[in-house]
VOGU-3710 file (C-alpha; in Angstrom, 3 decimals, decimal comma):
1> mirplisvvi> 6,888/-5,285/-30,164  7,539/-2,027/-28,343  9,285/-2,550/-25,031  8,034/-0,544/-22,028  10,235/2,125/-20,485  11,705/1,321/-17,062  12,608/4,193/-14,722  15,377/3,638/-12,188  14,964/6,229/-9,434  18,105/6,913/-7,405
11> pcynqgkyle> 17,812/9,199/-4,360  21,211/10,378/-3,198  22,192/12,026/0,063  25,956/12,432/0,545  26,709/9,272/-1,439  28,910/10,961/-4,048  31,697/8,504/-3,278  29,607/5,628/-4,652  27,177/7,310/-7,040  29,040/6,753/-10,298
21> etvnsvlsst> 29,489/3,042/-9,567  25,777/2,757/-8,793  24,789/4,533/-12,008  27,206/2,460/-14,085  25,640/-0,746/-12,765  22,312/0,480/-14,167  23,805/1,638/-17,475  25,304/-1,850/-17,854  21,822/-3,339/-17,841  20,935/-5,553/-20,799
31> yrpleivlvn> 17,459/-3,986/-20,852  16,450/-0,961/-22,894  14,716/1,454/-22,975  15,469/2,807/-19,528  15,870/6,142/-17,840  17,701/7,047/-14,649  16,225/9,736/-12,416  18,879/10,963/-9,971  17,447/12,896/-7,033  20,024/14,872/-5,083
41> dgstdnslei> 18,391/15,188/-1,663  20,209/18,258/-0,373  23,633/16,607/-0,237  26,491/18,530/1,344  29,232/16,543/-0,404  29,973/16,488/-4,139  26,943/14,329/-5,044  25,272/17,028/-7,149  28,458/17,752/-9,082  28,900/14,054/-9,879
51> akkleahhre> 25,225/13,680/-10,808  25,411/16,645/-13,190  28,540/15,253/-14,809  26,841/11,896/-15,349  23,787/13,646/-16,789  25,979/15,532/-19,269  27,492/12,291/-20,566  24,398/10,063/-20,706  21,136/11,040/-22,384  19,276/8,451/-20,262
61> iqvidqangg> 19,957/10,400/-17,053  18,037/13,330/-15,623  18,964/15,073/-12,361  16,566/16,575/-9,855  18,086/18,791/-7,166  15,973/19,377/-4,072  16,308/20,566/-0,487  16,783/17,706/1,945  13,423/16,026/2,459  14,386/12,497/3,434
71> vanarnngia> 14,619/9,341/1,376  10,849/8,724/1,083  10,314/12,258/-0,198  13,216/11,944/-2,645  11,902/8,630/-3,977  8,415/10,023/-4,405  9,714/13,111/-6,197  11,801/10,981/-8,551  8,959/8,578/-9,271  6,559/11,465/-9,882
81> hakgkyilpl> 8,948/12,764/-12,580  9,591/9,286/-14,023  8,117/8,488/-17,422  8,396/4,709/-17,184  5,621/2,155/-16,841  7,792/0,315/-14,306  9,844/1,666/-11,412  13,008/0,408/-9,756  14,091/2,417/-6,690  17,825/2,100/-6,057
91> dgddlisdny> 19,747/3,837/-3,298  22,775/5,890/-4,300  25,374/3,425/-3,006  23,874/0,067/-4,052  24,321/-1,985/-7,235  22,308/-4,237/-9,543  23,307/-7,015/-11,928  23,110/-6,471/-15,678  20,235/-8,977/-16,120  18,041/-7,991/-13,160
101> iqeaikilei> 15,772/-5,513/-14,947  15,359/-7,626/-18,070  14,317/-10,748/-16,166  11,939/-8,810/-13,905  10,207/-7,046/-16,806  9,592/-10,388/-18,535  7,435/-11,434/-15,593  5,643/-8,132/-15,045  4,702/-7,878/-18,715  3,032/-11,272/-18,963
111> qpevkvvycq> 1,654/-11,704/-15,417  -0,601/-8,772/-14,484  -1,426/-10,403/-11,158  2,211/-9,944/-10,095  2,738/-6,598/-8,378  6,351/-6,914/-7,239  9,425/-8,674/-8,620  12,690/-8,814/-6,719  15,681/-11,151/-6,606  18,233/-12,723/-4,323
121> avkfneqtqk> 20,762/-10,333/-2,818  24,106/-9,991/-1,099  25,390/-7,514/1,468  28,901/-6,257/0,837  31,609/-3,792/1,781  35,267/-3,386/0,849  36,245/-6,474/2,860  33,377/-8,935/2,717  30,387/-10,163/0,749  27,694/-12,482/2,102
131> qwklkpfsrh> 24,319/-13,762/1,030  21,359/-11,791/2,370  19,076/-14,450/3,824  15,544/-13,338/2,965  12,473/-15,228/4,142  10,005/-16,353/1,449  7,186/-13,886/0,854  3,777/-14,364/2,395  1,364/-11,781/3,730  1,594/-13,415/7,158
141> qlakdnmifv> 5,380/-13,070/7,161  5,126/-9,510/5,825  2,991/-8,633/8,840  5,907/-9,578/11,115  8,884/-8,348/9,095  9,978/-7,179/5,671  11,590/-9,592/3,220  11,488/-7,350/0,132  14,287/-4,798/-0,104  13,420/-1,444/-1,652
151> aalfrksdwe> 15,197/-2,188/-4,952  12,317/-4,220/-6,381  10,364/-3,558/-9,567  6,709/-2,534/-9,630  4,252/-0,613/-11,779  4,084/3,141/-11,401  0,296/2,811/-11,418  0,471/0,737/-8,205  2,677/3,400/-6,588  0,028/5,966/-7,510
161> kvegfsedmk> -2,797/3,853/-6,029  -1,128/3,717/-2,598  0,007/7,363/-2,788  3,699/6,518/-2,753  6,105/6,080/0,121  4,868/7,523/3,425  6,935/10,643/3,995  5,834/11,005/7,622  7,461/7,669/8,541  10,666/9,140/9,936
171> mgredwefwi> 11,791/6,207/12,070  13,032/4,025/9,205  11,866/0,906/7,336  9,512/2,984/5,162  9,968/0,364/2,449  8,302/-2,223/4,713  5,248/-0,017/5,141  5,190/0,656/1,387  5,031/-3,070/0,611  2,339/-3,589/3,267
181> kmlknggevi> 0,022/-1,017/1,751  0,703/-2,210/-1,798  0,250/-5,923/-1,062  -1,997/-6,291/1,979  -5,161/-6,646/-0,107  -3,757/-8,837/-2,875  -1,171/-9,142/-5,595  1,492/-11,737/-6,241  5,213/-11,395/-5,512  7,980/-13,170/-7,424
191> qlpfvgffyr> 11,588/-13,562/-6,312  13,989/-14,219/-9,181  16,330/-17,192/-8,579  19,635/-15,312/-8,860  21,597/-12,579/-7,130  20,687/-9,310/-8,808  20,979/-6,785/-5,972  24,038/-5,765/-3,982  23,416/-3,875/-0,730  26,412/-1,850/0,358
201> ltptskrknt> 27,178/-1,815/4,074  28,581/1,532/5,227  28,778/3,262/8,624  25,680/5,264/7,625  23,643/2,361/6,228  19,986/2,890/7,129  19,435/-0,647/8,394  22,182/-0,046/10,971  20,642/3,194/12,147  16,997/2,230/12,583
211> gtnqkkreri> 17,417/-0,618/15,056  17,174/1,144/18,422  14,388/0,047/20,757  12,884/3,536/20,673  12,726/3,574/16,876  11,261/0,072/16,885  8,512/1,154/19,279  7,755/4,236/17,192  7,682/2,137/14,024  5,333/-0,468/15,486
221> aylnakhldf> 2,979/2,228/16,772  2,982/3,866/13,340  2,288/0,590/11,514  -0,523/-0,358/13,896  -2,106/3,065/13,494  -2,123/2,808/9,695  -2,640/-0,910/9,058  -4,457/-2,397/12,048  -6,902/-4,143/9,689  -3,995/-6,004/8,117
231> ferelngplr> -2,482/-7,031/11,452  -5,877/-8,106/12,794  -6,262/-10,386/9,794  -2,750/-11,831/9,817  -1,786/-11,673/13,523  -5,183/-11,754/15,260  -4,418/-8,324/16,715  -1,778/-5,589/16,671  1,892/-6,011/15,864  3,884/-6,388/19,090
241> fqrtwskpyn> 7,421/-5,380/20,050  8,345/-9,085/20,040  7,021/-9,407/16,521  7,250/-13,194/16,109  5,104/-13,629/19,232  2,414/-11,234/18,055  -0,145/-13,812/16,919  0,107/-16,247/19,850  0,088/-13,343/22,338  -2,915/-11,711/20,678
251> tllkmlgkl> -4,729/-15,047/20,544  -4,087/-15,658/24,243  -5,310/-12,181/25,167  -8,506/-12,729/23,167  -9,071/-16,080/24,894  -8,730/-14,288/28,227  -11,060/-11,521/27,088  -8,320/-8,896/27,401  -8,158/-7,846/23,747
//
Protein backbone atom coordinates (compact mmCIF):
# COMPACT_ATOMS: atom_id res chain seq x y z
CA UNK A 1 0.00 0.00 0.00
CA UNK A 2 1.39 3.38 -1.01
CA UNK A 3 1.46 5.83 1.87
CA UNK A 4 0.31 9.41 1.18
CA UNK A 5 2.80 12.26 1.32
CA UNK A 6 2.48 14.63 4.28
CA UNK A 7 3.73 18.22 3.92
CA UNK A 8 4.90 20.04 7.03
CA UNK A 9 4.78 23.77 6.31
CA UNK A 10 6.99 25.89 8.55
CA UNK A 11 6.74 29.69 8.24
CA UNK A 12 9.68 31.40 9.89
CA UNK A 13 10.12 35.04 10.83
CA UNK A 14 13.24 35.76 12.91
CA UNK A 15 13.12 32.34 14.57
CA UNK A 16 16.58 31.23 13.45
CA UNK A 17 17.51 30.51 17.06
CA UNK A 18 14.96 27.68 17.21
CA UNK A 19 14.53 26.64 13.58
CA UNK A 20 16.92 23.70 13.50
CA UNK A 21 15.37 22.17 16.63
CA UNK A 22 11.92 22.55 15.08
CA UNK A 23 13.00 20.92 11.82
CA UNK A 24 14.77 18.09 13.64
CA UNK A 25 11.58 17.29 15.56
CA UNK A 26 9.87 16.77 12.19
CA UNK A 27 12.75 14.76 10.71
CA UNK A 28 12.54 12.48 13.76
CA UNK A 29 8.99 11.55 12.82
CA UNK A 30 8.27 7.84 12.46
CA UNK A 31 6.13 8.62 9.40
CA UNK A 32 7.36 8.66 5.82
CA UNK A 33 7.04 9.94 3.15
CA UNK A 34 7.10 13.56 4.25
CA UNK A 35 8.36 16.86 2.98
CA UNK A 36 9.19 20.04 4.88
CA UNK A 37 8.42 23.37 3.24
CA UNK A 38 10.33 26.14 5.04
CA UNK A 39 9.02 29.62 4.27
CA UNK A 40 11.37 32.41 5.28
CA UNK A 41 9.00 35.35 5.73
CA UNK A 42 11.45 38.22 5.26
CA UNK A 43 13.48 37.46 8.38
CA UNK A 44 16.16 39.93 9.41
CA UNK A 45 18.12 37.42 11.51
CA UNK A 46 19.98 34.35 10.24
CA UNK A 47 16.82 32.30 9.58
CA UNK A 48 17.38 32.09 5.82
CA UNK A 49 20.99 31.00 6.23
CA UNK A 50 19.96 28.23 8.63
CA UNK A 51 17.08 27.17 6.38
CA UNK A 52 19.38 26.93 3.36
CA UNK A 53 21.88 24.88 5.33
CA UNK A 54 19.15 22.47 6.41
CA UNK A 55 17.91 22.23 2.82
CA UNK A 56 21.42 21.33 1.62
CA UNK A 57 21.65 18.45 4.09
CA UNK A 58 18.14 16.98 3.80
CA UNK A 59 16.46 16.09 0.51
CA UNK A 60 13.04 16.29 2.21
CA UNK A 61 13.38 20.05 2.75
CA UNK A 62 12.63 22.86 0.33
CA UNK A 63 13.07 26.55 1.17
CA UNK A 64 10.92 29.41 -0.05
CA UNK A 65 12.25 32.92 0.55
CA UNK A 66 9.72 35.74 0.38
CA UNK A 67 9.31 39.36 1.42
CA UNK A 68 7.58 39.72 4.77
CA UNK A 69 3.88 39.09 4.26
CA UNK A 70 2.75 37.88 7.66
CA UNK A 71 2.22 34.39 9.00
CA UNK A 72 -1.07 33.71 7.15
CA UNK A 73 0.52 34.68 3.84
CA UNK A 74 3.60 32.56 4.56
CA UNK A 75 1.48 29.54 5.47
CA UNK A 76 -0.62 29.90 2.35
CA UNK A 77 2.45 30.25 0.14
CA UNK A 78 4.02 27.15 1.68
CA UNK A 79 0.84 25.11 1.39
CA UNK A 80 0.37 26.21 -2.22
CA UNK A 81 3.84 24.81 -3.01
CA UNK A 82 3.30 21.64 -0.94
CA UNK A 83 2.88 18.37 -2.80
CA UNK A 84 1.32 16.40 0.04
CA UNK A 85 -2.23 15.14 0.38
CA UNK A 86 -2.14 16.21 4.03
CA UNK A 87 -0.82 19.40 5.61
CA UNK A 88 0.65 20.11 9.03
CA UNK A 89 1.41 23.80 9.69
CA UNK A 90 4.13 24.22 12.31
CA UNK A 91 5.56 27.52 13.48
CA UNK A 92 9.32 27.96 13.33
CA UNK A 93 9.91 27.66 17.08
CA UNK A 94 7.52 24.84 18.04
CA UNK A 95 8.05 21.07 18.22
CA UNK A 96 6.16 17.84 17.55
CA UNK A 97 6.54 14.31 18.91
CA UNK A 98 7.90 11.55 16.69
CA UNK A 99 4.55 9.68 16.57
CA UNK A 100 2.18 12.62 16.03
CA UNK A 101 2.03 12.53 12.23
CA UNK A 102 1.81 8.75 11.99
CA UNK A 103 -1.11 8.49 14.41
CA UNK A 104 -2.97 11.39 12.79
CA UNK A 105 -2.61 9.99 9.27
CA UNK A 106 -4.04 6.64 10.40
CA UNK A 107 -7.29 8.40 11.26
CA UNK A 108 -7.47 10.70 8.25
CA UNK A 109 -6.88 7.82 5.84
CA UNK A 110 -9.70 5.63 7.10
CA UNK A 111 -12.24 8.25 8.26
CA UNK A 112 -13.10 10.64 5.41
CA UNK A 113 -15.65 12.41 7.60
CA UNK A 114 -12.80 13.63 9.84
CA UNK A 115 -11.45 16.97 8.65
CA UNK A 116 -9.00 17.80 11.43
CA UNK A 117 -6.78 15.73 13.73
CA UNK A 118 -4.80 17.29 16.55
CA UNK A 119 -3.43 16.11 19.89
CA UNK A 120 -2.81 17.13 23.46
CA UNK A 121 -0.16 19.80 23.96
CA UNK A 122 2.16 21.48 26.41
CA UNK A 123 3.47 25.03 26.63
CA UNK A 124 7.14 25.32 27.46
CA UNK A 125 10.17 27.58 27.75
CA UNK A 126 13.68 27.14 29.11
CA UNK A 127 12.41 27.03 32.70
CA UNK A 128 8.99 25.43 32.69
CA UNK A 129 6.64 23.04 30.93
CA UNK A 130 2.91 22.75 31.62
CA UNK A 131 -0.09 21.06 30.09
CA UNK A 132 -2.10 23.22 27.69
CA UNK A 133 -5.67 22.82 28.89
CA UNK A 134 -7.79 22.67 25.74
CA UNK A 135 -11.58 22.48 25.84
CA UNK A 136 -13.20 19.57 23.96
CA UNK A 137 -14.21 20.43 20.41
CA UNK A 138 -17.77 21.34 19.53
CA UNK A 139 -19.05 23.86 17.02
CA UNK A 140 -20.76 25.73 19.85
CA UNK A 141 -17.49 26.02 21.76
CA UNK A 142 -15.63 26.97 18.56
CA UNK A 143 -18.03 29.89 18.15
CA UNK A 144 -16.82 31.27 21.50
CA UNK A 145 -13.13 30.40 21.41
CA UNK A 146 -10.53 28.30 19.64
CA UNK A 147 -9.45 24.94 21.06
CA UNK A 148 -7.47 23.70 18.05
CA UNK A 149 -3.93 25.04 17.78
CA UNK A 150 -2.60 25.68 14.28
CA UNK A 151 -0.35 22.60 14.26
CA UNK A 152 -3.15 20.19 13.36
CA UNK A 153 -3.38 17.92 10.33
CA UNK A 154 -5.91 18.37 7.53
CA UNK A 155 -6.34 17.66 3.84
CA UNK A 156 -4.91 20.12 1.36
CA UNK A 157 -8.18 19.83 -0.57
CA UNK A 158 -10.06 21.27 2.44
CA UNK A 159 -7.60 24.18 2.61
CA UNK A 160 -8.31 24.83 -1.06
CA UNK A 161 -12.10 24.76 -0.53
CA UNK A 162 -11.95 27.53 2.10
CA UNK A 163 -9.31 29.50 0.16
CA UNK A 164 -6.66 29.13 2.84
CA UNK A 165 -5.85 31.29 5.83
CA UNK A 166 -7.34 34.79 5.68
CA UNK A 167 -4.43 37.10 4.98
CA UNK A 168 -6.41 40.24 5.79
CA UNK A 169 -6.89 39.12 9.41
CA UNK A 170 -4.05 41.18 10.87
CA UNK A 171 -5.18 41.27 14.49
CA UNK A 172 -4.16 37.70 15.36
CA UNK A 173 -5.89 34.35 15.96
CA UNK A 174 -6.15 33.71 12.20
CA UNK A 175 -6.03 30.00 12.99
CA UNK A 176 -9.35 30.32 14.87
CA UNK A 177 -11.02 31.87 11.83
CA UNK A 178 -9.48 29.18 9.60
CA UNK A 179 -11.03 26.40 11.70
CA UNK A 180 -14.39 28.21 11.76
CA UNK A 181 -14.62 28.39 7.99
CA UNK A 182 -13.39 24.82 7.55
CA UNK A 183 -15.69 23.28 10.17
CA UNK A 184 -18.74 25.50 10.56
CA UNK A 185 -20.80 23.51 8.05
CA UNK A 186 -19.69 20.02 9.05
CA UNK A 187 -16.77 17.69 9.46
CA UNK A 188 -15.52 15.73 12.44
CA UNK A 189 -12.55 16.61 14.65
CA UNK A 190 -10.41 14.09 16.54
CA UNK A 191 -7.99 14.86 19.36
CA UNK A 192 -5.33 12.20 19.83
CA UNK A 193 -4.94 11.04 23.46
CA UNK A 194 -1.28 11.97 23.92
CA UNK A 195 0.98 15.00 23.96
CA UNK A 196 2.28 15.48 20.44
CA UNK A 197 2.69 19.26 20.19
CA UNK A 198 5.00 21.55 22.15
CA UNK A 199 4.23 25.28 22.01
CA UNK A 200 7.24 27.41 22.83
CA UNK A 201 6.62 30.48 24.96
CA UNK A 202 8.90 33.38 24.00
CA UNK A 203 8.68 37.16 24.50
CA UNK A 204 7.37 37.42 20.92
CA UNK A 205 4.86 34.56 21.11
CA UNK A 206 1.77 35.51 19.10
CA UNK A 207 -0.71 34.50 21.79
CA UNK A 208 0.95 37.02 24.12
CA UNK A 209 0.74 39.81 21.59
CA UNK A 210 -2.85 39.53 20.39
CA UNK A 211 -4.63 39.92 23.71
CA UNK A 212 -5.19 43.68 23.93
CA UNK A 213 -8.78 44.89 24.19
CA UNK A 214 -8.41 46.79 20.92
CA UNK A 215 -7.23 43.71 19.04
CA UNK A 216 -10.02 41.67 20.61
CA UNK A 217 -12.62 44.18 19.43
CA UNK A 218 -11.14 44.23 15.93
CA UNK A 219 -11.07 40.43 15.85
CA UNK A 220 -14.68 40.07 16.98
CA UNK A 221 -15.84 42.62 14.41
CA UNK A 222 -13.93 40.75 11.70
CA UNK A 223 -15.36 37.36 12.70
CA UNK A 224 -18.92 38.69 12.86
CA UNK A 225 -18.54 40.29 9.45
CA UNK A 226 -17.38 37.04 7.85
CA UNK A 227 -19.26 34.37 9.80
CA UNK A 228 -22.45 35.92 11.18
CA UNK A 229 -24.45 32.92 9.89
CA UNK A 230 -22.36 30.64 12.08
CA UNK A 231 -22.71 32.81 15.18
CA UNK A 232 -26.45 33.21 14.62
CA UNK A 233 -26.77 29.44 14.57
CA UNK A 234 -24.54 28.71 17.55
CA UNK A 235 -24.93 31.85 19.70
CA UNK A 236 -28.37 33.15 18.64
CA UNK A 237 -26.68 36.33 17.41
CA UNK A 238 -23.26 37.93 17.01
CA UNK A 239 -20.15 37.11 19.00
CA UNK A 240 -19.77 39.58 21.88
CA UNK A 241 -16.73 41.03 23.63
CA UNK A 242 -17.64 38.91 26.68
CA UNK A 243 -17.67 35.82 24.52
CA UNK A 244 -19.05 33.31 27.04
CA UNK A 245 -22.08 35.56 27.57
CA UNK A 246 -22.82 35.91 23.87
CA UNK A 247 -25.70 33.44 23.66
CA UNK A 248 -27.60 34.44 26.83
CA UNK A 249 -27.15 38.15 25.98
CA UNK A 250 -28.32 37.66 22.41
CA UNK A 251 -31.28 35.59 23.60
CA UNK A 252 -32.29 38.28 26.09
CA UNK A 253 -32.04 41.00 23.45
CA UNK A 254 -34.24 38.97 21.09
CA UNK A 255 -36.81 38.45 23.86
CA UNK A 256 -36.86 42.21 24.38
CA UNK A 257 -37.14 42.81 20.64
CA UNK A 258 -33.81 44.65 20.54
CA UNK A 259 -31.95 42.26 18.23
